[in-house]
MIDOSE-1310 file (N, C-alpha, C; in nm, 2 decimals, decimal comma, always signed):
residues 258
mqel	+18,70/+8,96/+6,45/+18,49/+8,88/+6,46/+18,56/+8,84/+6,27; +18,62/+8,69/+6,38/+18,59/+8,57/+6,26/+18,51/+8,53/+6,11; +18,53/+8,58/+6,00/+18,47/+8,56/+5,88/+18,40/+8,41/+5,84; +18,29/+8,42/+5,80/+18,14/+8,33/+5,78/+18,18/+8,29/+5,67
gvil	+18,18/+8,19/+5,57/+18,15/+8,14/+5,46/+18,04/+8,05/+5,44; +17,97/+8,04/+5,39/+17,86/+7,94/+5,32/+17,81/+7,88/+5,15; +17,90/+7,77/+5,18/+17,82/+7,63/+5,08/+17,74/+7,57/+5,07; +17,70/+7,60/+4,98/+17,52/+7,58/+4,97/+17,51/+7,48/+4,85
laag	+17,52/+7,30/+4,84/+17,57/+7,21/+4,76/+17,37/+7,17/+4,69; +17,36/+7,20/+4,55/+17,26/+7,24/+4,46/+17,29/+7,16/+4,36; +17,32/+7,06/+4,38/+17,40/+7,02/+4,25/+17,37/+6,86/+4,23; +17,22/+6,82/+4,25/+17,12/+6,76/+4,26/+17,09/+6,71/+4,12
qgtr	+17,05/+6,55/+4,10/+16,93/+6,51/+4,00/+16,83/+6,56/+4,07; +16,79/+6,48/+4,13/+16,67/+6,42/+4,22/+16,59/+6,36/+4,14; +16,70/+6,20/+4,11/+16,52/+6,12/+4,01/+16,50/+6,12/+4,12; +16,51/+6,03/+4,19/+16,32/+6,02/+4,28/+16,20/+6,06/+4,21
mksa	+16,25/+6,22/+4,21/+16,15/+6,33/+4,22/+16,06/+6,32/+4,11; +16,12/+6,24/+3,98/+16,06/+6,16/+3,90/+16,06/+6,29/+3,80; +16,07/+6,38/+3,80/+16,12/+6,52/+3,67/+16,25/+6,56/+3,59; +16,26/+6,63/+3,54/+16,31/+6,64/+3,44/+16,40/+6,81/+3,46
vpkv	+16,28/+6,85/+3,59/+16,38/+6,97/+3,62/+16,47/+6,94/+3,76; +16,50/+7,02/+3,78/+16,60/+7,01/+3,85/+16,58/+7,02/+4,06; +16,62/+6,88/+4,08/+16,47/+6,86/+4,21/+16,54/+7,04/+4,35; +16,64/+7,11/+4,34/+16,67/+7,26/+4,37/+16,58/+7,35/+4,37
lhpl	+16,49/+7,31/+4,16/+16,39/+7,40/+4,14/+16,29/+7,40/+4,11; +16,22/+7,30/+4,19/+16,10/+7,26/+4,22/+16,01/+7,35/+4,32; +15,92/+7,40/+4,26/+15,88/+7,53/+4,45/+15,80/+7,53/+4,52; +15,86/+7,57/+4,59/+15,74/+7,53/+4,74/+15,75/+7,66/+4,80
agrp	+15,58/+7,70/+4,86/+15,53/+7,81/+4,87/+15,59/+7,91/+4,77; +15,60/+7,89/+4,60/+15,57/+8,00/+4,53/+15,73/+7,99/+4,49; +15,84/+7,93/+4,60/+15,97/+8,02/+4,55/+16,05/+7,90/+4,53; +16,16/+7,83/+4,47/+16,20/+7,72/+4,40/+16,30/+7,63/+4,51
lflh	+16,28/+7,59/+4,54/+16,37/+7,50/+4,72/+16,51/+7,54/+4,79; +16,54/+7,58/+4,68/+16,71/+7,58/+4,74/+16,71/+7,77/+4,73; +16,63/+7,84/+4,71/+16,59/+7,93/+4,75/+16,58/+7,96/+4,87; +16,49/+7,85/+5,05/+16,48/+7,88/+5,14/+16,60/+7,83/+5,20
algt	+16,65/+7,79/+5,18/+16,80/+7,72/+5,30/+16,88/+7,85/+5,21; +16,87/+7,89/+5,04/+17,01/+8,04/+5,08/+16,95/+8,16/+5,17; +16,81/+8,15/+5,13/+16,75/+8,27/+5,19/+16,81/+8,28/+5,34; +16,76/+8,18/+5,39/+16,79/+8,20/+5,52/+17,01/+8,18/+5,58
aqrl	+16,99/+8,15/+5,53/+17,21/+8,13/+5,57/+17,25/+8,28/+5,53; +17,16/+8,29/+5,41/+17,18/+8,48/+5,35/+17,20/+8,61/+5,51; +17,12/+8,55/+5,64/+17,02/+8,62/+5,71/+17,14/+8,59/+5,82; +17,29/+8,53/+5,84/+17,40/+8,50/+5,91/+17,45/+8,60/+5,90
apsr	+17,43/+8,70/+5,75/+17,53/+8,81/+5,66/+17,68/+8,74/+5,68; +17,72/+8,59/+5,56/+17,83/+8,59/+5,58/+17,93/+8,64/+5,47; +17,99/+8,70/+5,49/+18,16/+8,73/+5,37/+18,11/+8,71/+5,26; +18,11/+8,58/+5,22/+18,14/+8,45/+5,08/+18,00/+8,39/+5,13
vavv	+17,90/+8,35/+5,00/+17,84/+8,21/+5,00/+17,91/+8,19/+4,78; +17,86/+8,00/+4,83/+17,93/+7,99/+4,71/+17,79/+7,89/+4,71; +17,70/+7,87/+4,58/+17,64/+7,74/+4,52/+17,68/+7,60/+4,44; +17,67/+7,52/+4,42/+17,73/+7,40/+4,37/+17,68/+7,44/+4,32
ighg	+17,72/+7,33/+4,16/+17,58/+7,36/+4,10/+17,62/+7,24/+4,01; +17,51/+7,12/+3,94/+17,56/+7,08/+3,85/+17,46/+7,02/+3,74; +17,34/+6,95/+3,80/+17,27/+6,88/+3,70/+17,15/+7,07/+3,69; +17,07/+7,11/+3,53/+17,04/+7,11/+3,50/+17,15/+7,34/+3,61
aeav	+17,29/+7,30/+3,56/+17,29/+7,42/+3,63/+17,28/+7,57/+3,54; +17,22/+7,57/+3,43/+17,24/+7,73/+3,38/+17,09/+7,76/+3,48; +17,03/+7,70/+3,40/+16,80/+7,67/+3,51/+16,86/+7,74/+3,60; +16,94/+7,65/+3,72/+16,96/+7,69/+3,87/+17,03/+7,79/+3,90
rqay	+17,04/+7,87/+3,80/+17,16/+8,01/+3,84/+17,07/+8,14/+3,81; +17,01/+8,07/+3,69/+16,91/+8,20/+3,65/+16,86/+8,22/+3,71; +16,77/+8,15/+3,84/+16,67/+8,07/+3,92/+16,66/+8,23/+4,05; +16,78/+8,25/+4,03/+16,86/+8,32/+4,12/+16,89/+8,47/+4,07
cgaa	+16,81/+8,61/+4,18/+16,81/+8,72/+4,12/+16,85/+8,79/+4,26; +16,95/+8,74/+4,39/+16,97/+8,78/+4,46/+17,11/+8,86/+4,56; +17,16/+8,85/+4,56/+17,27/+8,91/+4,65/+17,35/+8,85/+4,53; +17,44/+8,88/+4,53/+17,57/+8,84/+4,46/+17,59/+8,67/+4,58
vawa	+17,62/+8,56/+4,51/+17,72/+8,43/+4,48/+17,78/+8,37/+4,42; +17,89/+8,33/+4,47/+17,94/+8,28/+4,35/+17,91/+8,15/+4,30; +17,96/+8,05/+4,20/+17,91/+7,95/+4,17/+18,00/+7,83/+4,16; +18,00/+7,69/+4,15/+18,15/+7,61/+4,11/+17,97/+7,51/+4,07
iqdk	+18,13/+7,45/+3,98/+18,06/+7,37/+3,91/+18,06/+7,20/+3,93; +17,96/+7,13/+3,96/+18,02/+6,95/+4,01/+17,98/+6,88/+3,90; +18,03/+6,90/+3,77/+18,04/+6,79/+3,65/+17,96/+6,65/+3,68; +18,06/+6,60/+3,77/+17,98/+6,43/+3,76/+17,96/+6,47/+3,90
qlgt	+17,87/+6,33/+3,94/+17,78/+6,35/+4,10/+17,89/+6,28/+4,14; +17,98/+6,25/+4,24/+18,06/+6,16/+4,30/+18,09/+6,12/+4,45; +17,95/+6,22/+4,55/+17,92/+6,32/+4,67/+18,00/+6,36/+4,72; +17,87/+6,43/+4,84/+17,97/+6,57/+4,81/+18,02/+6,60/+4,92
ghav	+18,16/+6,43/+4,97/+18,24/+6,55/+4,95/+18,36/+6,59/+4,84; +18,29/+6,56/+4,73/+18,36/+6,60/+4,61/+18,31/+6,72/+4,62; +18,18/+6,70/+4,58/+18,03/+6,83/+4,62/+18,16/+6,98/+4,62; +18,18/+6,96/+4,77/+18,25/+7,05/+4,82/+18,36/+7,10/+4,82
lcak	+18,46/+6,96/+4,74/+18,57/+7,00/+4,71/+18,52/+7,12/+4,58; +18,45/+7,09/+4,52/+18,46/+7,17/+4,38/+18,45/+7,35/+4,42; +18,43/+7,37/+4,55/+18,39/+7,49/+4,59/+18,57/+7,56/+4,58; +18,65/+7,49/+4,67/+18,75/+7,51/+4,74/+18,83/+7,58/+4,61
elfa	+18,82/+7,64/+4,50/+18,87/+7,79/+4,42/+18,83/+7,91/+4,54; +18,70/+7,92/+4,55/+18,63/+8,06/+4,57/+18,68/+8,05/+4,73; +18,76/+7,99/+4,72/+18,75/+7,98/+4,96/+18,94/+7,96/+4,94; +18,96/+8,01/+4,85/+19,17/+7,94/+4,85/+19,22/+8,05/+4,91
dfsg	+19,20/+8,25/+4,91/+19,15/+8,30/+5,03/+19,13/+8,34/+5,13; +19,02/+8,29/+5,21/+18,97/+8,26/+5,28/+18,98/+8,17/+5,40; +19,02/+8,27/+5,50/+19,11/+8,22/+5,66/+18,95/+8,18/+5,77; +18,86/+8,20/+5,77/+18,73/+8,17/+5,83/+18,68/+8,06/+5,90
dlli	+18,61/+8,05/+5,89/+18,49/+7,91/+5,96/+18,35/+7,92/+5,79; +18,35/+7,77/+5,76/+18,26/+7,74/+5,65/+18,13/+7,62/+5,74; +18,02/+7,72/+5,66/+17,84/+7,69/+5,68/+17,83/+7,60/+5,56; +17,84/+7,44/+5,56/+17,78/+7,34/+5,46/+17,66/+7,29/+5,49
lsgd	+17,52/+7,37/+5,36/+17,41/+7,27/+5,38/+17,38/+7,27/+5,24; +17,24/+7,15/+5,22/+17,14/+7,13/+5,04/+17,10/+7,24/+5,07; +16,99/+7,21/+4,97/+16,93/+7,28/+4,90/+16,88/+7,23/+4,93; +16,81/+7,17/+4,95/+16,63/+7,03/+4,98/+16,67/+7,09/+5,15
vpli	+16,69/+7,20/+5,24/+16,63/+7,21/+5,38/+16,51/+7,23/+5,40; +16,44/+7,28/+5,35/+16,40/+7,40/+5,33/+16,42/+7,51/+5,48; +16,33/+7,44/+5,56/+16,27/+7,44/+5,72/+16,43/+7,49/+5,80; +16,51/+7,44/+5,74/+16,61/+7,51/+5,86/+16,59/+7,65/+5,93
eeat	+16,63/+7,67/+6,09/+16,63/+7,77/+6,11/+16,76/+7,86/+6,06; +16,72/+7,98/+6,10/+16,83/+8,05/+6,13/+16,90/+8,06/+6,29; +16,79/+8,02/+6,41/+16,87/+8,07/+6,50/+16,93/+7,87/+6,49; +16,90/+7,81/+6,43/+16,97/+7,68/+6,51/+17,09/+7,65/+6,43
lram	+17,18/+7,72/+6,30/+17,24/+7,82/+6,20/+17,34/+7,86/+6,28; +17,27/+7,94/+6,39/+17,34/+8,02/+6,47/+17,43/+7,98/+6,59; +17,38/+7,85/+6,65/+17,39/+7,85/+6,77/+17,45/+7,72/+6,67; +17,52/+7,69/+6,61/+17,63/+7,55/+6,49/+17,75/+7,67/+6,53
idkh	+17,70/+7,82/+6,46/+17,82/+7,90/+6,45/+17,83/+7,89/+6,59; +17,84/+7,95/+6,67/+17,81/+7,90/+6,83/+17,92/+7,85/+6,83; +17,83/+7,73/+6,87/+17,91/+7,62/+6,90/+18,03/+7,57/+6,92; +18,07/+7,62/+6,78/+18,17/+7,57/+6,66/+18,30/+7,69/+6,72
rsqn	+18,26/+7,80/+6,77/+18,41/+7,90/+6,77/+18,43/+7,90/+6,95; +18,26/+7,86/+7,05/+18,33/+7,85/+7,16/+18,45/+7,76/+7,13; +18,43/+7,62/+7,12/+18,42/+7,54/+7,22/+18,58/+7,50/+7,08; +18,63/+7,53/+6,98/+18,73/+7,54/+6,87/+18,75/+7,41/+6,85
aavt	+18,61/+7,39/+6,75/+18,62/+7,24/+6,73/+18,67/+7,30/+6,53; +18,71/+7,18/+6,50/+18,75/+7,18/+6,37/+18,59/+7,14/+6,25; +18,54/+7,11/+6,35/+18,36/+7,07/+6,26/+18,31/+7,00/+6,39; +18,16/+7,06/+6,35/+18,07/+7,11/+6,44/+17,99/+7,06/+6,31
llta	+17,86/+6,97/+6,38/+17,72/+6,88/+6,35/+17,63/+6,91/+6,35; +17,60/+6,84/+6,31/+17,42/+6,94/+6,34/+17,34/+6,83/+6,40; +17,28/+6,70/+6,46/+17,21/+6,60/+6,50/+17,11/+6,63/+6,52; +17,02/+6,43/+6,47/+16,93/+6,50/+6,53/+16,79/+6,28/+6,58
sldq	+16,67/+6,28/+6,65/+16,69/+6,15/+6,68/+16,55/+6,18/+6,58; +16,56/+6,03/+6,52/+16,41/+6,02/+6,48/+16,37/+5,88/+6,52; +16,27/+5,83/+6,49/+16,25/+5,71/+6,53/+16,23/+5,60/+6,46; +16,23/+5,67/+6,28/+16,22/+5,58/+6,21/+16,33/+5,60/+6,11
pkgy	+16,49/+5,55/+6,19/+16,62/+5,66/+6,09/+16,65/+5,58/+5,98; +16,56/+5,55/+5,92/+16,60/+5,48/+5,84/+16,66/+5,62/+5,63; +16,77/+5,55/+5,58/+16,89/+5,61/+5,54/+16,97/+5,72/+5,54; +16,94/+5,73/+5,69/+17,08/+5,86/+5,75/+17,17/+5,80/+5,77
grvv	+17,29/+5,87/+5,76/+17,39/+5,83/+5,83/+17,40/+5,87/+6,02; +17,44/+5,76/+6,01/+17,47/+5,67/+6,23/+17,57/+5,76/+6,34; +17,52/+5,82/+6,43/+17,61/+5,95/+6,46/+17,64/+5,80/+6,61; +17,84/+5,80/+6,61/+17,81/+5,68/+6,69/+17,92/+5,75/+6,80
rdga	+17,85/+5,73/+6,89/+17,94/+5,80/+6,99/+18,00/+5,67/+7,14; +18,07/+5,68/+7,18/+18,19/+5,62/+7,32/+18,09/+5,63/+7,44; +18,11/+5,57/+7,52/+18,00/+5,56/+7,64/+18,05/+5,71/+7,74; +18,16/+5,79/+7,72/+18,11/+5,93/+7,77/+18,04/+6,00/+7,67
grvt	+17,99/+5,94/+7,56/+17,88/+6,08/+7,50/+17,97/+6,08/+7,36; +18,13/+6,10/+7,40/+18,17/+6,18/+7,28/+18,18/+6,09/+7,10; +18,16/+6,20/+6,99/+18,17/+6,13/+6,88/+18,31/+6,04/+6,83; +18,25/+5,95/+6,79/+18,34/+5,87/+6,76/+18,37/+5,88/+6,62
give	+18,25/+5,85/+6,55/+18,21/+5,82/+6,38/+18,09/+5,89/+6,35; +18,13/+5,92/+6,18/+17,96/+5,90/+6,11/+17,96/+5,78/+6,06; +17,84/+5,67/+6,06/+17,86/+5,59/+5,93/+17,71/+5,58/+5,87; +17,78/+5,60/+5,74/+17,66/+5,60/+5,65/+17,54/+5,42/+5,64
ekda	+17,38/+5,44/+5,62/+17,30/+5,35/+5,70/+17,38/+5,23/+5,56; +17,43/+5,30/+5,43/+17,44/+5,18/+5,31/+17,57/+5,08/+5,37; +17,65/+5,15/+5,46/+17,83/+5,08/+5,52/+17,80/+5,05/+5,62; +17,72/+5,04/+5,75/+17,61/+5,01/+5,87/+17,66/+4,85/+5,89
sdgq	+17,68/+4,84/+6,06/+17,63/+4,70/+6,11/+17,51/+4,68/+6,14; +17,49/+4,63/+6,18/+17,32/+4,60/+6,21/+17,27/+4,70/+6,32; +17,39/+4,69/+6,41/+17,41/+4,75/+6,60/+17,37/+4,85/+6,54; +17,50/+4,93/+6,46/+17,49/+5,07/+6,44/+17,34/+5,07/+6,38
rqih	+17,25/+5,06/+6,33/+17,17/+5,12/+6,27/+17,01/+5,12/+6,32; +17,06/+5,02/+6,49/+16,99/+5,04/+6,55/+16,99/+5,18/+6,60; +17,07/+5,27/+6,60/+17,11/+5,36/+6,64/+17,01/+5,50/+6,55; +16,94/+5,58/+6,69/+16,84/+5,69/+6,67/+16,87/+5,81/+6,63
evna	+17,04/+5,87/+6,67/+17,07/+5,99/+6,62/+17,13/+5,97/+6,44; +17,11/+6,09/+6,44/+17,14/+6,08/+6,29/+17,23/+6,18/+6,31; +17,26/+6,17/+6,17/+17,38/+6,27/+6,11/+17,27/+6,42/+5,99; +17,30/+6,43/+5,96/+17,16/+6,61/+5,99/+17,25/+6,67/+5,84
gvyv	+17,30/+6,66/+5,81/+17,45/+6,66/+5,66/+17,42/+6,80/+5,70; +17,43/+6,87/+5,85/+17,40/+7,06/+5,80/+17,57/+7,06/+5,89; +17,69/+7,07/+5,85/+17,86/+7,18/+5,91/+17,85/+7,28/+5,93; +17,99/+7,29/+6,04/+18,06/+7,41/+6,03/+18,14/+7,37/+6,01
assg	+18,30/+7,45/+5,93/+18,40/+7,38/+5,97/+18,46/+7,49/+5,96; +18,63/+7,45/+6,04/+18,74/+7,56/+5,98/+18,77/+7,56/+5,86; +18,77/+7,64/+5,76/+18,80/+7,67/+5,61/+18,90/+7,55/+5,59; +19,06/+7,63/+5,68/+19,15/+7,57/+5,71/+19,14/+7,37/+5,72
flfa	+19,09/+7,37/+5,80/+19,12/+7,24/+5,80/+19,04/+7,15/+5,70; +18,85/+7,17/+5,61/+18,80/+7,16/+5,59/+18,87/+7,10/+5,44; +18,98/+7,21/+5,34/+19,01/+7,14/+5,26/+19,10/+7,09/+5,21; +19,15/+7,07/+5,32/+19,33/+6,95/+5,33/+19,20/+6,79/+5,38
alsa	+19,13/+6,90/+5,47/+19,08/+6,70/+5,50/+18,96/+6,62/+5,38; +18,88/+6,68/+5,29/+18,82/+6,67/+5,17/+18,97/+6,59/+5,08; +19,07/+6,67/+5,05/+19,20/+6,58/+4,99/+19,22/+6,44/+4,99; +19,18/+6,45/+5,12/+19,26/+6,28/+5,22/+19,17/+6,18/+5,20
vknd	+18,99/+6,24/+5,18/+18,89/+6,17/+5,16/+18,91/+6,05/+5,08; +18,89/+5,96/+5,11/+18,84/+5,78/+4,95/+18,74/+5,76/+4,97; +18,70/+5,75/+4,87/+18,59/+5,62/+4,79/+18,58/+5,49/+4,82; +18,66/+5,47/+4,93/+18,69/+5,33/+4,96/+18,49/+5,32/+4,97
nrqg	+18,36/+5,28/+4,89/+18,24/+5,25/+4,96/+18,17/+5,21/+4,91; +18,06/+5,18/+4,95/+18,02/+5,09/+4,84/+17,89/+5,16/+4,72; +17,91/+5,27/+4,80/+17,94/+5,45/+4,63/+18,00/+5,45/+4,58; +18,11/+5,43/+4,61/+18,24/+5,43/+4,50/+18,26/+5,57/+4,51
eyyl	+18,13/+5,64/+4,64/+18,16/+5,83/+4,66/+18,29/+5,84/+4,76; +18,28/+6,04/+4,79/+18,39/+6,05/+4,87/+18,22/+6,21/+4,90; +18,24/+6,11/+5,05/+18,14/+6,15/+5,12/+18,20/+6,24/+5,18; +18,12/+6,39/+5,29/+18,12/+6,50/+5,31/+18,21/+6,40/+5,45
pdiv	+18,10/+6,31/+5,52/+18,11/+6,31/+5,72/+18,23/+6,21/+5,70; +18,25/+6,19/+5,60/+18,48/+6,09/+5,64/+18,52/+6,22/+5,71; +18,53/+6,35/+5,71/+18,60/+6,46/+5,77/+18,62/+6,45/+5,87; +18,46/+6,40/+5,94/+18,50/+6,39/+6,11/+18,60/+6,29/+6,14
aial	+18,58/+6,15/+6,06/+18,73/+6,04/+6,11/+18,87/+6,10/+6,10; +18,86/+6,20/+6,01/+19,03/+6,25/+5,92/+19,01/+6,36/+6,07; +18,93/+6,39/+6,15/+18,98/+6,53/+6,23/+18,98/+6,43/+6,36; +18,90/+6,31/+6,42/+18,90/+6,27/+6,47/+19,06/+6,21/+6,50
aqgk	+19,11/+6,15/+6,38/+19,26/+6,09/+6,38/+19,33/+6,18/+6,38; +19,35/+6,28/+6,42/+19,46/+6,41/+6,41/+19,43/+6,46/+6,50; +19,33/+6,37/+6,63/+19,30/+6,49/+6,78/+19,29/+6,58/+6,83; +19,14/+6,66/+6,72/+19,15/+6,77/+6,68/+18,99/+6,74/+6,72
siet	+18,87/+6,86/+6,79/+18,75/+6,88/+6,87/+18,65/+6,86/+6,77; +18,55/+6,75/+6,83/+18,44/+6,72/+6,69/+18,37/+6,71/+6,79; +18,23/+6,90/+6,80/+18,13/+6,93/+6,83/+18,00/+6,82/+6,74; +17,89/+6,87/+6,85/+17,73/+6,84/+6,79/+17,71/+6,92/+6,85
vhva	+17,59/+6,98/+6,75/+17,44/+7,04/+6,83/+17,31/+6,95/+6,75; +17,22/+6,98/+6,87/+17,08/+6,81/+6,84/+16,96/+6,92/+6,83; +16,90/+6,89/+6,65/+16,77/+6,98/+6,69/+16,67/+6,86/+6,73; +16,59/+6,99/+6,81/+16,47/+6,92/+6,85/+16,41/+6,88/+6,79
dare	+16,34/+6,95/+6,69/+16,20/+6,94/+6,59/+16,33/+6,89/+6,46; +16,27/+6,73/+6,39/+16,36/+6,74/+6,31/+16,31/+6,76/+6,16; +16,22/+6,82/+6,18/+16,20/+6,82/+5,98/+16,26/+6,99/+5,90; +16,31/+7,04/+6,07/+16,47/+7,12/+6,03/+16,53/+7,04/+5,88
migv	+16,58/+6,99/+5,98/+16,70/+6,89/+5,84/+16,66/+6,74/+5,76; +16,46/+6,78/+5,77/+16,43/+6,69/+5,66/+16,47/+6,76/+5,55; +16,47/+6,63/+5,44/+16,58/+6,74/+5,33/+16,52/+6,64/+5,18; +16,40/+6,72/+5,03/+16,26/+6,70/+4,98/+16,42/+6,61/+4,88
ntre	+16,29/+6,44/+4,81/+16,35/+6,40/+4,79/+16,26/+6,33/+4,65; +16,15/+6,31/+4,67/+16,03/+6,27/+4,60/+15,90/+6,41/+4,61; +15,88/+6,38/+4,57/+15,69/+6,43/+4,55/+15,59/+6,48/+4,66; +15,62/+6,43/+4,71/+15,54/+6,35/+4,79/+15,61/+6,44/+4,95
elaf	+15,69/+6,41/+4,92/+15,82/+6,46/+5,05/+15,80/+6,61/+5,00; +15,81/+6,65/+4,91/+15,74/+6,84/+4,85/+15,65/+6,89/+4,92; +15,53/+6,76/+4,91/+15,39/+6,83/+4,93/+15,40/+6,85/+5,15; +15,47/+6,76/+5,19/+15,46/+6,75/+5,31/+15,53/+6,86/+5,37
meks	+15,66/+6,91/+5,31/+15,70/+7,07/+5,33/+15,61/+7,19/+5,36; +15,56/+7,14/+5,20/+15,46/+7,22/+5,23/+15,35/+7,26/+5,29; +15,31/+7,16/+5,29/+15,20/+7,19/+5,47/+15,29/+7,20/+5,57; +15,43/+7,18/+5,62/+15,49/+7,22/+5,74/+15,58/+7,35/+5,79
lres	+15,57/+7,40/+5,57/+15,60/+7,53/+5,62/+15,50/+7,67/+5,67; +15,41/+7,59/+5,58/+15,23/+7,61/+5,61/+15,20/+7,72/+5,78; +15,23/+7,52/+5,88/+15,21/+7,55/+5,96/+15,31/+7,62/+6,04; +15,49/+7,66/+6,01/+15,56/+7,68/+6,03/+15,52/+7,90/+6,07
inrk	+15,50/+7,88/+5,94/+15,46/+8,01/+5,93/+15,34/+8,04/+5,99; +15,24/+8,00/+6,08/+15,15/+8,01/+6,08/+15,10/+8,04/+6,20; +15,20/+7,90/+6,30/+15,26/+7,94/+6,44/+15,36/+8,08/+6,41; +15,42/+8,08/+6,35/+15,53/+8,30/+6,37/+15,40/+8,39/+6,42
wmla	+15,32/+8,32/+6,29/+15,22/+8,50/+6,27/+15,08/+8,43/+6,40; +15,05/+8,36/+6,44/+15,02/+8,36/+6,55/+15,12/+8,42/+6,69; +15,23/+8,43/+6,74/+15,33/+8,41/+6,83/+15,28/+8,62/+6,80; +15,30/+8,69/+6,69/+15,29/+8,75/+6,69/+15,12/+8,89/+6,67
gvtl	+15,03/+8,71/+6,73/+14,86/+8,85/+6,74/+14,81/+8,82/+6,55; +14,86/+8,73/+6,48/+14,80/+8,70/+6,38/+14,79/+8,59/+6,36; +14,68/+8,53/+6,23/+14,62/+8,44/+6,20/+14,62/+8,38/+6,06; +14,65/+8,34/+6,01/+14,64/+8,33/+5,91/+14,49/+8,24/+5,86
kd	+14,50/+8,26/+5,77/+14,42/+8,20/+5,67/+14,40/+8,11/+5,61; +14,31/+8,00/+5,52/+14,35/+7,92/+5,35/+14,23/+7,99/+5,31
């Protein structure tokens, strides 16, 4: 059985929250935001879990009291690709697959993550990414495909052409990648973009250039992949999470009341 590792990205400052509190520590349903995604990932029984922290690192570390995780420090915010690379040493002797997700996507479902892992392994892919279709895709990287439906690239909105911005399928920012490929590819990622950052999605272009397989899993309920960046979005997540819990209990024959 191939090993599974998890890298959770929780280093961002979250300036749009307009708070001195690190974004991933804002409470959602009574728990720090990042613990929702982390808990879901841990239900996959990974053999190793790394949490990448930066802004308010010690406070984030102290907010977690569960099973052992390894902590990686991202001192400078140089992009998602750089954040993952900060965890490289923690997986130096690891040869399995790595699930990468952000600490601000609390509604991601275990079943969705399992579907990604299964697809990745059954297709012997180098990278498998989660996608969603949004009526208003502003702010998200677009998934570019050819006429046969094959992924030909991921383009961040700031770098997208007018035509690419009309694409509704977006990159959800959740990945499964083979560890050997991932860190070698990240070492080759450049920051020659408008933000001057090292983009994690650039590993898709590297895989394509090497003739490797890229797979996708499309999530039907886009709420699973929506991140929290503002207080308004946090309030929306609170409502959505309660609705999700209600649906689960209703299926079990129990209704929660206010």
